[in-house]
N, C-alpha and C positions, 0 to 999 in steps of 0.2 A: 504494500500500500504506500502511496506517495504521501510524504509529510507535507502539510501546507506551510509554506514559508511566507512570513510577513512581507509586505511590499517593500519595506525599507531594509530588508536583510541583504547583506552583500552577496554577490553572485560570483564566486571564485572561478567558475568554469567559463566565464566570458573571456574570450581572446580578443584583444583589440582595445582601442581607446574608448573610455567612457565619455559620454556627452552630458553636459550639465542639463540641457533640456532636449529631450527626444521628441522628434516629430511623431505625432500620433493622430489617428490610430495607425498601427503598423501591421505588416503581414509576417506571420511566422511560417518559415519554410523548413521542413525537416527532410534530411537526406538519410536513407538507409543503405544497406550494403549491396545494393544492386547496381550493375553497370548498364542496365537496359535504359537507353535514352538518358543516361546520366549527364552527358555534355549538353544535350538539348534542354534538359530540365534546368540546369544551372544557367544556361543562356536565357531562358524564359524568366527565371527568377531575377536575373540582372536587369531585365526590362522594367520590372515593377518598382514603384517607389517605396521607400521606407521598409526594407526587408531585413529581418533577422534570420540568420541561418543556424539551424540546430543539427548537429552531426551525431549519429549513433556511433558506437565504437566500431561497428562493422563498416560504416561509411568511411571512417578514418583509415581502415585497412584497404578499402577498395579505391579510394581517390588516387593514391600514388600509382596504382596500376594503370590508370588512365592519364597519368602525368598531370594531375591537378594537385597543387600544393595548398596547404592551409594559408600560407602567407599570401598566395595569389587571391584566395577567397576573401581575405581580410581587407584587401584594397577596395572591395565593393560592398561587403556585408559586415555587420556585427556578427561574430561567430561564437556560438556556444557549443561546448563539447560535453560528452557524456562521461564525466570524470568523477561523479559522486553516486553513492549507492541509492540516495533518495531523490535523484534527478532534480537537483537544486534549481535549475533554470525554469522548471515548471511553475515555480512560485510567482514568476512575473505575470502569469496569466491572471493572477488575482489583483493586479493593478488595474483599477477600473479604466476602461477605455484604451488600454495600451495596444491590444491586438484585436483586429476585426475578423480575421480569418486564419485558419491553419491549413497549410498545404503539406502533404507528405508525398514527395516526388523525387525520384522513383521509389515505390514501395515494394519491397520483396514479398514473396508469397508467405514468408515467415511473419513479417509485420502485418500483412493482411489478415492472416489467421489469428494472430494475437488480438488485433483490433476487433475482429468479428466476434471473438469469444470473450472479450472483456479482460484480456490479460495485459497488464501494464508493468513490464520489467525492463524496458529500455527507454531512452529519452523520447524517441518518437511516439512509442505507444503510451507513455505517461502523458505526453502532450495531448494526444488524441482523447484519452479518457477525461482529463481535466477540462479540456476545451468543450467537450460534449456536455459535461456536468454544468458548465457555465453558459451553455447555449451558444457557444461560438462555433460557427459552421466550420466543418472540416472537408477539404477536397483531397481525395487520395487518388494518385495516379498509380493504379495497380499494374504490375508487370505481366501477370499471367491471366489474361482475360479472353484469349482466343485459343481455339484448338491447336493452332500453330503460331509460334512467335519467333520471328527472326530478329536476332539481337547481336550487338557488337560486343564481343569479348575482348580482353586486352590483346589477344593475338590475331583474331580473325572473326568473321561473321559466322554465327552458328544458328541452327534451326532447333528450337525447343518445342516439345509437345507437352503442355501442362496436363497433369493428371486431373481426373474428375474432382478429386478433393480440392485442388487449387481453384478450379472453376466454381465449385460449390461454395467455397469460402468467400469468393468475390461476391456471389449472389447474396450470401448471408450478410456481408458487410454493407451491401446496399440498403439493408433493412435497419441499420443502426441509426439512432436519432442524430440529427444535425450532420449527416454524412452524405456526401456526393462522391460517387466513384467515376473517375475518368479512365477511359481505356486507350487513350493516345495523347500525344502532346497537343494535337489540334483540339481534342476534347477538353484538355486541361486549360488551354488558352481560352476556349469559348466559355468555360465555367468561370474563369477569372474575369473575363469581360462582363459576364452577367452579374457577378458579385460586385464588381467595382461600379457598374452602372446603378445597381440597387442602392449602394451606399452613397452614390453621388460623388465619389472620390476621383473618378477618371472617366472621361467620355468614352474611351475605348482602349482596350489593351493593344499596344502596338503590334502590327502584323509584319 
């Protein structure tokens, strides 16, 4: 279970420079240990205003395989890492009005399964659970949504065939409160466009 952290508690897992006054509301974007459309997901995140990036431990292992460094990410985002047992950065979701939306992209089948069954034992899954309890919408770009998935591995393009259990977990996730599942980068972009229009924060997501 995630411990609730007061809004004024220090966040030691934040990499990067603190800002005296943060622009708000902000977009929370979590990365898991999937390489599927990882570069495209980060490129889309970089188009959005006021984004905080949250990395799972698995994400930190995968990023270097795609030649993406933490220092590189910190030039564009505030970066939070999964370095605490109680997922300390989750406490920021209790700061009223700080985050308007949570995105998990890309989301591994493991993360999808955990979110679908209410398991919260990583930074992204803790964020998903607490955001949902606070009524903050979550948009999850699930990797395994089709019978055949073509994805870029660190070495080459590969063809994967998700099992029925992965596909069923995606459908179960669609039933979770305050959750929207995207099955492609284009679908994720469209979902963000709709969300920003609803909030009146951005006329349209850049295309």
